[in-house]
Backbone as JSON Lines, residues from 0, in Angstrom:
{"i":0,"aa":"M","n":[0.82,-1.22,0.0],"ca":[0.0,0.0,0.0],"c":[0.85,1.27,0.0]}
{"i":1,"aa":"R","n":[2.13,1.19,0.32],"ca":[2.95,2.4,0.41],"c":[2.98,3.19,-0.89]}
{"i":2,"aa":"P","n":[3.15,2.54,-2.08],"ca":[3.17,3.33,-3.31],"c":[1.88,4.1,-3.53]}
{"i":3,"aa":"V","n":[0.72,3.49,-3.18],"ca":[-0.55,4.18,-3.37],"c":[-0.62,5.42,-2.48]}
{"i":4,"aa":"R","n":[-0.25,5.27,-1.21],"ca":[-0.28,6.41,-0.3],"c":[0.67,7.5,-0.78]}
{"i":5,"aa":"H","n":[1.83,7.08,-1.28],"ca":[2.8,8.06,-1.77],"c":[2.24,8.83,-2.95]}
{"i":6,"aa":"Q","n":[1.55,8.14,-3.87],"ca":[0.98,8.8,-5.03],"c":[-0.1,9.8,-4.62]}
{"i":7,"aa":"V","n":[-0.96,9.4,-3.7],"ca":[-2.0,10.29,-3.23],"c":[-1.38,11.52,-2.57]}
{"i":8,"aa":"H","n":[-0.34,11.3,-1.76],"ca":[0.34,12.4,-1.08],"c":[0.95,13.35,-2.1]}
{"i":9,"aa":"A","n":[1.59,12.82,-3.15],"ca":[2.22,13.65,-4.17],"c":[1.17,14.49,-4.9]}
{"i":10,"aa":"R","n":[0.05,13.86,-5.24],"ca":[-1.01,14.59,-5.94],"c":[-1.59,15.69,-5.05]}
{"i":11,"aa":"S","n":[-1.81,15.38,-3.77],"ca":[-2.38,16.38,-2.87],"c":[-1.41,17.53,-2.64]}
{"i":12,"aa":"Q","n":[-0.12,17.22,-2.57],"ca":[0.88,18.27,-2.42],"c":[0.86,19.2,-3.61]}
{"i":13,"aa":"A","n":[0.75,18.61,-4.81],"ca":[0.71,19.42,-6.03],"c":[-0.49,20.35,-6.02]}
{"i":14,"aa":"A","n":[-1.63,19.82,-5.58],"ca":[-2.86,20.62,-5.56],"c":[-2.79,21.73,-4.52]}
{"i":15,"aa":"E","n":[-2.22,21.4,-3.36],"ca":[-2.19,22.36,-2.25],"c":[-1.17,23.47,-2.46]}
{"i":16,"aa":"S","n":[-0.18,23.23,-3.3],"ca":[0.87,24.23,-3.5],"c":[0.37,25.47,-4.21]}
{"i":17,"aa":"G","n":[-0.75,25.35,-4.94],"ca":[-1.26,26.47,-5.71],"c":[-0.51,26.69,-7.0]}
{"i":18,"aa":"I","n":[0.44,25.82,-7.3],"ca":[1.23,25.9,-8.53],"c":[0.74,24.82,-9.49]}
{"i":19,"aa":"R","n":[0.43,25.21,-10.7],"ca":[-0.04,24.25,-11.68],"c":[1.13,23.41,-12.18]}
{"i":20,"aa":"H","n":[0.94,22.09,-12.24],"ca":[1.98,21.16,-12.66],"c":[1.63,20.61,-14.04]}
{"i":21,"aa":"R","n":[2.49,20.89,-15.03],"ca":[2.23,20.46,-16.4],"c":[3.39,19.63,-16.94]}
{"i":22,"aa":"A","n":[3.06,18.6,-17.73],"ca":[4.06,17.8,-18.43],"c":[3.69,17.78,-19.91]}
{"i":23,"aa":"R","n":[4.64,18.18,-20.75],"ca":[4.38,18.29,-22.18],"c":[5.27,17.3,-22.94]}
{"i":24,"aa":"E","n":[4.66,16.4,-23.66],"ca":[5.42,15.45,-24.47],"c":[5.76,16.08,-25.81]}
{"i":25,"aa":"R","n":[7.03,15.97,-26.18],"ca":[7.5,16.44,-27.48],"c":[8.0,15.22,-28.25]}
{"i":26,"aa":"H","n":[7.23,14.81,-29.23],"ca":[7.58,13.61,-29.99],"c":[8.65,13.94,-31.03]}
{"i":27,"aa":"T","n":[9.66,13.1,-31.07],"ca":[10.77,13.29,-32.0],"c":[10.62,12.34,-33.19]}
{"i":28,"aa":"R","n":[11.47,12.55,-34.18],"ca":[11.51,11.66,-35.34],"c":[12.7,10.71,-35.28]}
{"i":29,"aa":"F","n":[13.26,10.58,-34.09],"ca":[14.46,9.75,-33.93],"c":[14.2,8.29,-34.29]}
{"i":30,"aa":"K","n":[15.12,7.74,-35.06],"ca":[15.12,6.32,-35.38],"c":[16.52,5.78,-35.11]}
{"i":31,"aa":"L","n":[16.58,4.52,-34.74],"ca":[17.88,3.92,-34.47],"c":[18.73,3.89,-35.74]}
{"i":32,"aa":"P","n":[20.03,4.18,-35.63],"ca":[20.92,3.98,-36.77],"c":[20.87,2.51,-37.21]}
{"i":33,"aa":"E","n":[21.15,2.27,-38.46],"ca":[20.97,0.93,-39.02],"c":[21.72,-0.13,-38.23]}
{"i":34,"aa":"V","n":[22.94,0.18,-37.81],"ca":[23.73,-0.81,-37.09],"c":[23.06,-1.22,-35.78]}
{"i":35,"aa":"L","n":[22.36,-0.3,-35.13],"ca":[21.64,-0.63,-33.9],"c":[20.3,-1.27,-34.2]}
{"i":36,"aa":"A","n":[19.65,-0.81,-35.26],"ca":[18.34,-1.37,-35.62],"c":[18.46,-2.84,-36.0]}
{"i":37,"aa":"M","n":[19.61,-3.23,-36.54],"ca":[19.81,-4.62,-36.97],"c":[20.24,-5.52,-35.81]}
{"i":38,"aa":"A","n":[20.65,-4.92,-34.71],"ca":[21.1,-5.71,-33.56],"c":[19.9,-6.36,-32.88]}
{"i":39,"aa":"E","n":[20.1,-7.56,-32.35],"ca":[19.01,-8.28,-31.69],"c":[18.53,-7.51,-30.46]}
{"i":40,"aa":"R","n":[19.47,-7.0,-29.69],"ca":[19.11,-6.23,-28.5],"c":[20.18,-5.16,-28.27]}
{"i":41,"aa":"P","n":[20.04,-4.0,-28.9],"ca":[21.06,-2.95,-28.74],"c":[21.14,-2.48,-27.29]}
{"i":42,"aa":"S","n":[22.35,-2.17,-26.85],"ca":[22.54,-1.75,-25.46],"c":[21.99,-0.34,-25.25]}
{"i":43,"aa":"M","n":[21.57,-0.07,-24.04],"ca":[21.06,1.27,-23.73],"c":[22.15,2.34,-23.87]}
{"i":44,"aa":"P","n":[23.41,2.08,-23.45],"ca":[24.43,3.1,-23.69],"c":[24.59,3.45,-25.16]}
{"i":45,"aa":"A","n":[24.47,2.44,-26.03],"ca":[24.58,2.71,-27.47],"c":[23.39,3.53,-27.96]}
{"i":46,"aa":"I","n":[22.21,3.25,-27.42],"ca":[21.02,4.02,-27.8],"c":[21.15,5.46,-27.3]}
{"i":47,"aa":"Y","n":[21.62,5.63,-26.06],"ca":[21.82,6.98,-25.53],"c":[22.82,7.76,-26.38]}
{"i":48,"aa":"A","n":[23.89,7.08,-26.81],"ca":[24.89,7.75,-27.65],"c":[24.27,8.21,-28.97]}
{"i":49,"aa":"A","n":[23.42,7.36,-29.54],"ca":[22.76,7.73,-30.8],"c":[21.81,8.91,-30.59]}
{"i":50,"aa":"L","n":[21.1,8.91,-29.47],"ca":[20.21,10.04,-29.16],"c":[21.01,11.34,-29.04]}
{"i":51,"aa":"A","n":[22.14,11.27,-28.34],"ca":[22.94,12.46,-28.1],"c":[23.51,13.04,-29.38]}
{"i":52,"aa":"N","n":[23.67,12.2,-30.4],"ca":[24.3,12.64,-31.65],"c":[23.3,12.86,-32.78]}
{"i":53,"aa":"D","n":[22.01,12.82,-32.47],"ca":[21.0,12.99,-33.52],"c":[20.74,14.48,-33.75]}
{"i":54,"aa":"D","n":[21.08,14.95,-34.95],"ca":[21.0,16.39,-35.24],"c":[19.57,16.92,-35.15]}
{"i":55,"aa":"G","n":[18.63,16.19,-35.73],"ca":[17.25,16.66,-35.73],"c":[16.69,16.77,-34.33]}
{"i":56,"aa":"R","n":[17.0,15.79,-33.5],"ca":[16.52,15.8,-32.11],"c":[17.15,16.95,-31.34]}
{"i":57,"aa":"N","n":[18.45,17.15,-31.52],"ca":[19.13,18.24,-30.84],"c":[18.62,19.61,-31.29]}
{"i":58,"aa":"D","n":[18.31,19.73,-32.57],"ca":[17.73,20.99,-33.07],"c":[16.39,21.27,-32.4]}
{"i":59,"aa":"Q","n":[15.6,20.22,-32.23],"ca":[14.29,20.36,-31.59],"c":[14.44,20.85,-30.15]}
{"i":60,"aa":"I","n":[15.37,20.25,-29.43],"ca":[15.64,20.66,-28.05],"c":[16.11,22.11,-28.01]}
{"i":61,"aa":"F","n":[17.04,22.44,-28.87],"ca":[17.6,23.79,-28.92],"c":[16.51,24.84,-29.15]}
{"i":62,"aa":"D","n":[15.67,24.6,-30.13],"ca":[14.59,25.55,-30.44],"c":[13.61,25.69,-29.28]}
{"i":63,"aa":"D","n":[13.26,24.56,-28.66],"ca":[12.31,24.6,-27.54],"c":[12.86,25.39,-26.36]}
{"i":64,"aa":"V","n":[14.14,25.2,-26.07],"ca":[14.75,25.9,-24.94],"c":[14.82,27.4,-25.21]}
{"i":65,"aa":"L","n":[15.18,27.79,-26.42],"ca":[15.23,29.21,-26.74],"c":[13.85,29.86,-26.62]}
{"i":66,"aa":"K","n":[12.81,29.14,-27.04],"ca":[11.45,29.66,-26.89],"c":[11.09,29.83,-25.42]}
{"i":67,"aa":"S","n":[11.55,28.91,-24.6],"ca":[11.3,29.0,-23.16],"c":[11.96,30.25,-22.57]}
{"i":68,"aa":"L","n":[13.19,30.52,-22.99],"ca":[13.88,31.71,-22.52],"c":[13.19,32.98,-22.99]}
{"i":69,"aa":"E","n":[12.73,32.96,-24.23],"ca":[12.02,34.12,-24.77],"c":[10.72,34.38,-24.01]}
{"i":70,"aa":"A","n":[10.13,33.31,-23.47],"ca":[8.9,33.44,-22.69],"c":[9.17,33.82,-21.24]}
{"i":71,"aa":"K","n":[10.44,34.14,-20.93],"ca":[10.84,34.58,-19.59],"c":[10.72,33.49,-18.53]}
{"i":72,"aa":"R","n":[10.86,32.23,-18.96],"ca":[10.84,31.14,-18.0],"c":[12.26,30.89,-17.49]}
{"i":73,"aa":"S","n":[12.35,30.05,-16.46],"ca":[13.64,29.76,-15.84],"c":[13.91,28.26,-15.98]}
{"i":74,"aa":"P","n":[14.56,27.84,-17.07],"ca":[14.68,26.41,-17.38],"c":[15.98,25.76,-16.91]}
{"i":75,"aa":"I","n":[15.87,24.45,-16.75],"ca":[17.03,23.59,-16.58],"c":[16.93,22.47,-17.6]}
{"i":76,"aa":"V","n":[18.04,22.18,-18.25],"ca":[18.09,21.13,-19.28],"c":[18.91,19.98,-18.71]}
{"i":77,"aa":"L","n":[18.28,18.81,-18.62],"ca":[18.95,17.63,-18.06],"c":[19.32,16.64,-19.15]}
{"i":78,"aa":"T","n":[20.52,16.08,-19.02],"ca":[20.94,14.99,-19.89],"c":[21.62,13.94,-19.02]}
{"i":79,"aa":"E","n":[21.73,12.74,-19.55],"ca":[22.37,11.66,-18.8],"c":[23.81,11.4,-19.28]}
{"i":80,"aa":"R","n":[24.27,12.19,-20.25],"ca":[25.59,11.94,-20.84],"c":[26.45,13.2,-20.79]}
{"i":81,"aa":"K","n":[27.71,13.03,-20.39],"ca":[28.62,14.17,-20.31],"c":[28.94,14.72,-21.69]}
{"i":82,"aa":"D","n":[29.04,13.85,-22.7],"ca":[29.34,14.36,-24.04],"c":[28.17,15.17,-24.58]}
{"i":83,"aa":"H","n":[26.96,14.79,-24.24],"ca":[25.8,15.56,-24.64],"c":[25.77,16.9,-23.91]}
{"i":84,"aa":"L","n":[26.16,16.9,-22.65],"ca":[26.25,18.15,-21.89],"c":[27.26,19.1,-22.53]}
{"i":85,"aa":"D","n":[28.4,18.56,-22.96],"ca":[29.41,19.37,-23.64],"c":[28.84,19.96,-24.93]}
{"i":86,"aa":"Y","n":[28.11,19.14,-25.67],"ca":[27.5,19.61,-26.91],"c":[26.51,20.74,-26.62]}
{"i":87,"aa":"L","n":[25.65,20.54,-25.63],"ca":[24.65,21.56,-25.3],"c":[25.31,22.86,-24.85]}
{"i":88,"aa":"Q","n":[26.38,22.74,-24.08],"ca":[27.1,23.93,-23.63],"c":[27.64,24.71,-24.83]}
{"i":89,"aa":"Q","n":[28.24,24.0,-25.77],"ca":[28.77,24.66,-26.96],"c":[27.66,25.29,-27.78]}
{"i":90,"aa":"R","n":[26.53,24.58,-27.88],"ca":[25.42,25.04,-28.72],"c":[24.76,26.3,-28.14]}
{"i":91,"aa":"F","n":[24.6,26.34,-26.83],"ca":[23.88,27.45,-26.21],"c":[24.78,28.62,-25.83]}
{"i":92,"aa":"S","n":[26.08,28.43,-25.85],"ca":[27.0,29.44,-25.31],"c":[26.85,30.8,-25.97]}
{"i":93,"aa":"K","n":[26.48,30.83,-27.24],"ca":[26.36,32.1,-27.96],"c":[24.92,32.63,-27.98]}
{"i":94,"aa":"F","n":[24.0,31.89,-27.37],"ca":[22.59,32.26,-27.48],"c":[21.91,32.52,-26.14]}
{"i":95,"aa":"A","n":[22.49,32.05,-25.05],"ca":[21.85,32.18,-23.74],"c":[22.73,33.0,-22.8]}
{"i":96,"aa":"K","n":[22.11,33.95,-22.11],"ca":[22.83,34.73,-21.12],"c":[22.87,33.97,-19.8]}
{"i":97,"aa":"N","n":[23.95,34.17,-19.05],"ca":[24.09,33.53,-17.74],"c":[23.9,32.02,-17.85]}
{"i":98,"aa":"L","n":[24.74,31.4,-18.66],"ca":[24.71,29.95,-18.86],"c":[25.43,29.26,-17.72]}
{"i":99,"aa":"V","n":[24.73,28.34,-17.06],"ca":[25.29,27.61,-15.92],"c":[25.4,26.14,-16.31]}
{"i":100,"aa":"V","n":[26.59,25.56,-16.15],"ca":[26.8,24.16,-16.48],"c":[27.21,23.42,-15.21]}
{"i":101,"aa":"L","n":[26.44,22.4,-14.85],"ca":[26.66,21.67,-13.6],"c":[26.92,20.2,-13.9]}
{"i":102,"aa":"R","n":[28.03,19.71,-13.4],"ca":[28.41,18.31,-13.6],"c":[29.26,17.84,-12.44]}
{"i":103,"aa":"G","n":[29.39,16.55,-12.3],"ca":[30.25,16.01,-11.26],"c":[31.71,16.32,-11.55]}
{"i":104,"aa":"G","n":[32.52,16.41,-10.49],"ca":[33.95,16.62,-10.65],"c":[34.34,18.01,-11.09]}
{"i":105,"aa":"M","n":[33.51,19.01,-10.81],"ca":[33.83,20.38,-11.21],"c":[35.01,20.92,-10.41]}
{"i":106,"aa":"S","n":[35.84,21.73,-11.07],"ca":[36.95,22.37,-10.38],"c":[36.43,23.51,-9.51]}
{"i":107,"aa":"A","n":[37.26,23.98,-8.6],"ca":[36.87,25.1,-7.74],"c":[36.54,26.33,-8.58]}
{"i":108,"aa":"K","n":[37.3,26.55,-9.63],"ca":[37.07,27.7,-10.51],"c":[35.72,27.58,-11.21]}
{"i":109,"aa":"D","n":[35.41,26.38,-11.71],"ca":[34.13,26.16,-12.39],"c":[32.96,26.33,-11.42]}
{"i":110,"aa":"R","n":[33.12,25.82,-10.21],"ca":[32.05,25.95,-9.21],"c":[31.81,27.42,-8.87]}
{"i":111,"aa":"K","n":[32.89,28.19,-8.73],"ca":[32.76,29.62,-8.42],"c":[32.03,30.35,-9.54]}
{"i":112,"aa":"F","n":[32.37,30.02,-10.77],"ca":[31.71,30.63,-11.93],"c":[30.23,30.26,-11.96]}
{"i":113,"aa":"A","n":[29.93,28.99,-11.67],"ca":[28.55,28.52,-11.7],"c":[27.72,29.21,-10.62]}
{"i":114,"aa":"V","n":[28.28,29.34,-9.42],"ca":[27.55,29.99,-8.33],"c":[27.23,31.43,-8.68]}
{"i":115,"aa":"A","n":[28.18,32.12,-9.3],"ca":[27.95,33.51,-9.69],"c":[26.82,33.62,-10.7]}
{"i":116,"aa":"A","n":[26.81,32.71,-11.67],"ca":[25.76,32.73,-12.69],"c":[24.41,32.33,-12.11]}
{"i":117,"aa":"L","n":[24.41,31.41,-11.15],"ca":[23.15,30.99,-10.52],"c":[22.51,32.14,-9.75]}
{"i":118,"aa":"N","n":[23.33,33.01,-9.2],"ca":[22.82,34.04,-8.3],"c":[22.56,35.39,-8.97]}
{"i":119,"aa":"V","n":[22.4,35.39,-10.28],"ca":[22.06,36.65,-10.95],"c":[20.66,37.08,-10.53]}
{"i":120,"aa":"P","n":[20.33,38.36,-10.65],"ca":[18.97,38.82,-10.31],"c":[17.9,38.03,-11.05]}
{"i":121,"aa":"H","n":[16.78,37.81,-10.39],"ca":[15.74,36.94,-10.93],"c":[15.15,37.45,-12.23]}
{"i":122,"aa":"E","n":[15.25,38.76,-12.47],"ca":[14.69,39.28,-13.72],"c":[15.63,39.05,-14.91]}
{"i":123,"aa":"E","n":[16.85,38.59,-14.65],"ca":[17.8,38.34,-15.74],"c":[17.63,36.92,-16.29]}
{"i":124,"aa":"E","n":[17.86,36.79,-17.59],"ca":[17.8,35.48,-18.24],"c":[18.88,34.57,-17.66]}
{"i":125,"aa":"R","n":[18.52,33.28,-17.52],"ca":[19.48,32.3,-17.01],"c":[19.1,30.92,-17.52]}
{"i":126,"aa":"L","n":[20.1,30.16,-17.92],"ca":[19.87,28.8,-18.39],"c":[20.82,27.86,-17.68]}
{"i":127,"aa":"I","n":[20.27,26.78,-17.11],"ca":[21.08,25.76,-16.44],"c":[21.12,24.5,-17.29]}
{"i":128,"aa":"L","n":[22.31,23.98,-17.52],"ca":[22.52,22.69,-18.16],"c":[23.16,21.78,-17.12]}
{"i":129,"aa":"A","n":[22.67,20.55,-16.99],"ca":[23.19,19.69,-15.94],"c":[23.01,18.22,-16.28]}
{"i":130,"aa":"T","n":[23.82,17.4,-15.63],"ca":[23.6,15.96,-15.7],"c":[22.59,15.58,-14.63]}
{"i":131,"aa":"G","n":[21.81,14.55,-14.92],"ca":[20.84,14.09,-13.95],"c":[21.5,13.66,-12.65]}
{"i":132,"aa":"R","n":[22.68,13.08,-12.75],"ca":[23.38,12.62,-11.54],"c":[23.73,13.79,-10.63]}
{"i":133,"aa":"Y","n":[24.14,14.9,-11.2],"ca":[24.47,16.08,-10.39],"c":[23.23,16.61,-9.69]}
{"i":134,"aa":"I","n":[22.14,16.71,-10.42],"ca":[20.9,17.23,-9.85],"c":[20.39,16.32,-8.74]}
{"i":135,"aa":"G","n":[20.68,15.02,-8.86],"ca":[20.24,14.08,-7.85],"c":[21.0,14.17,-6.54]}
{"i":136,"aa":"E","n":[22.04,15.02,-6.5],"ca":[22.87,15.13,-5.31],"c":[22.43,16.25,-4.37]}
{"i":137,"aa":"G","n":[21.18,16.71,-4.52],"ca":[20.66,17.7,-3.58],"c":[20.65,19.12,-4.09]}
{"i":138,"aa":"F","n":[20.81,19.32,-5.38],"ca":[20.77,20.67,-5.95],"c":[19.42,21.31,-5.68]}
{"i":139,"aa":"D","n":[19.43,22.58,-5.29],"ca":[18.18,23.26,-4.94],"c":[18.23,24.69,-5.47]}
{"i":140,"aa":"D","n":[17.22,25.08,-6.24],"ca":[17.13,26.44,-6.77],"c":[15.65,26.78,-6.91]}
{"i":141,"aa":"T","n":[15.15,27.68,-6.09],"ca":[13.71,27.93,-6.04],"c":[13.18,28.6,-7.3]}
{"i":142,"aa":"R","n":[14.04,29.23,-8.06],"ca":[13.6,29.97,-9.24],"c":[13.15,29.05,-10.38]}
{"i":143,"aa":"L","n":[13.66,27.85,-10.44],"ca":[13.38,26.94,-11.56],"c":[11.88,26.72,-11.74]}
{"i":144,"aa":"D","n":[11.43,26.8,-13.0],"ca":[10.02,26.49,-13.28],"c":[9.83,25.61,-14.51]}
{"i":145,"aa":"T","n":[10.92,25.26,-15.2],"ca":[10.82,24.46,-16.42],"c":[11.97,23.47,-16.48]}
{"i":146,"aa":"L","n":[11.66,22.22,-16.77],"ca":[12.68,21.18,-16.89],"c":[12.57,20.51,-18.25]}
{"i":147,"aa":"F","n":[13.67,20.46,-18.97],"ca":[13.74,19.75,-20.24],"c":[14.42,18.41,-20.0]}
{"i":148,"aa":"L","n":[13.66,17.33,-20.15],"ca":[14.18,15.99,-19.95],"c":[14.61,15.45,-21.31]}
{"i":149,"aa":"T","n":[15.89,15.57,-21.62],"ca":[16.36,15.28,-22.98],"c":[16.72,13.83,-23.22]}
{"i":150,"aa":"M","n":[16.91,13.07,-22.15],"ca":[17.25,11.65,-22.29],"c":[16.21,10.8,-21.56]}
{"i":151,"aa":"P","n":[15.83,9.67,-22.13],"ca":[14.77,8.85,-21.54],"c":[15.2,8.17,-20.25]}
{"i":152,"aa":"I","n":[14.29,8.16,-19.29],"ca":[14.45,7.38,-18.07],"c":[13.16,6.61,-17.87]}
{"i":153,"aa":"A","n":[13.2,5.6,-17.02],"ca":[12.0,4.79,-16.81],"c":[11.58,4.75,-15.35]}
{"i":154,"aa":"W","n":[12.56,4.77,-14.43],"ca":[12.24,4.57,-13.02],"c":[11.53,5.79,-12.45]}
{"i":155,"aa":"K","n":[10.37,5.57,-11.84],"ca":[9.55,6.68,-11.33],"c":[10.24,7.42,-10.19]}
{"i":156,"aa":"G","n":[11.08,6.73,-9.44],"ca":[11.8,7.39,-8.36],"c":[12.74,8.46,-8.88]}
{"i":157,"aa":"T","n":[13.43,8.14,-9.98],"ca":[14.32,9.12,-10.6],"c":[13.52,10.29,-11.15]}
{"i":158,"aa":"L","n":[12.39,9.98,-11.78],"ca":[11.53,11.03,-12.32],"c":[11.07,11.98,-11.21]}
{"i":159,"aa":"A","n":[10.62,11.4,-10.09],"ca":[10.16,12.22,-8.97],"c":[11.28,13.1,-8.43]}
{"i":160,"aa":"Q","n":[12.49,12.55,-8.41],"ca":[13.64,13.31,-7.93],"c":[13.94,14.49,-8.85]}
{"i":161,"aa":"Y","n":[13.89,14.25,-10.15],"ca":[14.18,15.31,-11.11],"c":[13.13,16.42,-11.07]}
{"i":162,"aa":"V","n":[11.86,16.05,-11.19],"ca":[10.81,17.08,-11.25],"c":[10.65,17.8,-9.92]}
{"i":163,"aa":"G","n":[11.07,17.12,-8.84],"ca":[10.99,17.76,-7.53],"c":[11.8,19.03,-7.44]}
{"i":164,"aa":"R","n":[12.79,19.18,-8.33],"ca":[13.6,20.4,-8.34],"c":[12.78,21.63,-8.74]}
{"i":165,"aa":"L","n":[11.61,21.4,-9.36],"ca":[10.76,22.51,-9.78],"c":[9.77,22.93,-8.7]}
{"i":166,"aa":"H","n":[9.62,22.12,-7.66],"ca":[8.49,22.29,-6.75],"c":[8.74,23.25,-5.59]}
{"i":167,"aa":"R","n":[9.91,23.86,-5.54],"ca":[10.19,24.81,-4.46],"c":[9.36,26.07,-4.66]}
{"i":168,"aa":"Q","n":[8.81,26.59,-3.58],"ca":[8.03,27.82,-3.64],"c":[8.93,29.01,-3.98]}
{"i":169,"aa":"H","n":[8.41,29.9,-4.82],"ca":[9.15,31.09,-5.21],"c":[8.17,32.18,-5.59]}
{"i":170,"aa":"D","n":[8.45,33.42,-5.22],"ca":[7.55,34.53,-5.53],"c":[7.26,34.6,-7.02]}
{"i":171,"aa":"G","n":[5.99,34.64,-7.37],"ca":[5.6,34.77,-8.76],"c":[5.5,33.47,-9.53]}
{"i":172,"aa":"K","n":[5.87,32.36,-8.9],"ca":[5.8,31.07,-9.6],"c":[4.35,30.57,-9.59]}
{"i":173,"aa":"K","n":[3.76,30.51,-10.77],"ca":[2.36,30.09,-10.91],"c":[2.21,28.7,-11.51]}
{"i":174,"aa":"D","n":[3.22,28.26,-12.25],"ca":[3.15,26.94,-12.85],"c":[4.55,26.4,-13.06]}
{"i":175,"aa":"V","n":[4.65,25.07,-13.14],"ca":[5.9,24.43,-13.51],"c":[5.63,23.52,-14.69]}
{"i":176,"aa":"L","n":[6.63,23.37,-15.54],"ca":[6.47,22.63,-16.78],"c":[7.64,21.68,-17.0]}
{"i":177,"aa":"V","n":[7.34,20.42,-17.3],"ca":[8.35,19.46,-17.73],"c":[8.14,19.21,-19.22]}
{"i":178,"aa":"V","n":[9.19,19.38,-20.0],"ca":[9.15,19.08,-21.43],"c":[9.9,17.77,-21.63]}
{"i":179,"aa":"D","n":[9.18,16.75,-22.07],"ca":[9.68,15.38,-22.13],"c":[9.77,14.94,-23.59]}
{"i":180,"aa":"Y","n":[10.96,14.55,-24.02],"ca":[11.17,14.14,-25.41],"c":[10.92,12.65,-25.55]}
{"i":181,"aa":"V","n":[9.94,12.32,-26.39],"ca":[9.46,10.95,-26.55],"c":[9.86,10.43,-27.93]}
{"i":182,"aa":"D","n":[10.57,9.31,-27.94],"ca":[11.07,8.72,-29.18],"c":[10.23,7.49,-29.51]}
{"i":183,"aa":"S","n":[9.05,7.74,-30.06],"ca":[8.04,6.7,-30.22],"c":[8.41,5.63,-31.24]}
{"i":184,"aa":"A","n":[9.33,5.93,-32.16],"ca":[9.68,4.98,-33.21],"c":[10.57,3.85,-32.7]}
{"i":185,"aa":"V","n":[11.06,3.97,-31.48],"ca":[11.93,2.94,-30.9],"c":[11.16,2.27,-29.76]}
{"i":186,"aa":"P","n":[10.78,1.01,-29.91],"ca":[9.89,0.36,-28.94],"c":[10.35,0.47,-27.48]}
{"i":187,"aa":"V","n":[11.62,0.25,-27.21],"ca":[12.08,0.29,-25.83],"c":[11.95,1.71,-25.26]}
{"i":188,"aa":"L","n":[12.18,2.71,-26.09],"ca":[12.05,4.09,-25.63],"c":[10.59,4.49,-25.47]}
{"i":189,"aa":"A","n":[9.73,3.95,-26.33],"ca":[8.29,4.21,-26.2],"c":[7.76,3.61,-24.89]}
{"i":190,"aa":"R","n":[8.26,2.43,-24.52],"ca":[7.83,1.82,-23.26],"c":[8.3,2.64,-22.06]}
{"i":191,"aa":"M","n":[9.51,3.17,-22.15],"ca":[10.01,4.02,-21.07],"c":[9.15,5.28,-20.94]}
{"i":192,"aa":"A","n":[8.74,5.83,-22.07],"ca":[7.89,7.03,-22.05],"c":[6.54,6.74,-21.4]}
{"i":193,"aa":"A","n":[6.0,5.55,-21.65],"ca":[4.72,5.18,-21.05],"c":[4.84,5.11,-19.52]}
{"i":194,"aa":"K","n":[5.98,4.62,-19.03],"ca":[6.2,4.57,-17.59],"c":[6.3,5.98,-17.0]}
{"i":195,"aa":"R","n":[6.98,6.86,-17.73],"ca":[7.07,8.24,-17.26],"c":[5.69,8.9,-17.23]}
{"i":196,"aa":"R","n":[4.89,8.59,-18.23],"ca":[3.55,9.18,-18.32],"c":[2.74,8.86,-17.06]}
{"i":197,"aa":"S","n":[2.77,7.61,-16.65],"ca":[2.04,7.24,-15.44],"c":[2.69,7.87,-14.21]}
{"i":198,"aa":"G","n":[4.0,8.04,-14.27],"ca":[4.7,8.69,-13.17],"c":[4.31,10.15,-13.01]}
{"i":199,"aa":"Y","n":[4.18,10.85,-14.13],"ca":[3.74,12.25,-14.07],"c":[2.37,12.36,-13.42]}
{"i":200,"aa":"R","n":[1.47,11.51,-13.86],"ca":[0.1,11.57,-13.33],"c":[0.1,11.29,-11.83]}
{"i":201,"aa":"A","n":[0.91,10.32,-11.4],"ca":[0.97,10.0,-9.97],"c":[1.51,11.17,-9.16]}
{"i":202,"aa":"L","n":[2.3,12.03,-9.8],"ca":[2.89,13.17,-9.11],"c":[2.02,14.43,-9.21]}
{"i":203,"aa":"G","n":[0.83,14.28,-9.8],"ca":[-0.09,15.4,-9.86],"c":[0.07,16.29,-11.07]}
{"i":204,"aa":"Y","n":[0.76,15.78,-12.09],"ca":[0.96,16.56,-13.31],"c":[-0.18,16.35,-14.3]}
{"i":205,"aa":"V","n":[-0.52,17.41,-15.03],"ca":[-1.49,17.35,-16.12],"c":[-0.72,17.2,-17.42]}
{"i":206,"aa":"M","n":[-1.06,16.17,-18.21],"ca":[-0.36,15.93,-19.46],"c":[-0.87,16.86,-20.55]}
{"i":207,"aa":"E","n":[0.06,17.37,-21.34],"ca":[-0.3,18.23,-22.47],"c":[0.08,17.56,-23.78]}
């Protein structure tokens, strides 16, 4: 019975916060490269690598994030791969003000730079790029209102941990939004998306 009670508690918390919780699925055109499509059971690391290197998918993410910034939202972009994080940093560096990159093993200099960028006035544009593992280590920023989930996950506990970063109370925060990239053409990724979908609902999110 514990999972049921937890789901009810999560939904009631979402309702009582006064903040609208939204999850938006963004369907991609990603297909497995031929070498993976022909494999009997391609490994998840290989699939993640293909996702990280897909130009069309990355363009979709890039455009969506820029629109979020233009709408004066405060987004964080999560990935599960360091090479994808490097790519995103390079891609956004000329387009986003106050770019913050968070990853494990940061140097003291990098941490100091990140803290300075995190603490800019709330009316200033800011974009955070991070690995899911880093965010799972207790990162807290009340300003966040939008999360871009760029890599598929399946476990609801991880999902709850990630979206929980949006749930901190902050002046003027009326809604939070998760943008979830769904790769429906790949069966294993479509199944993972279905698990996330039920996870969002259990956490009190309205699907868009």
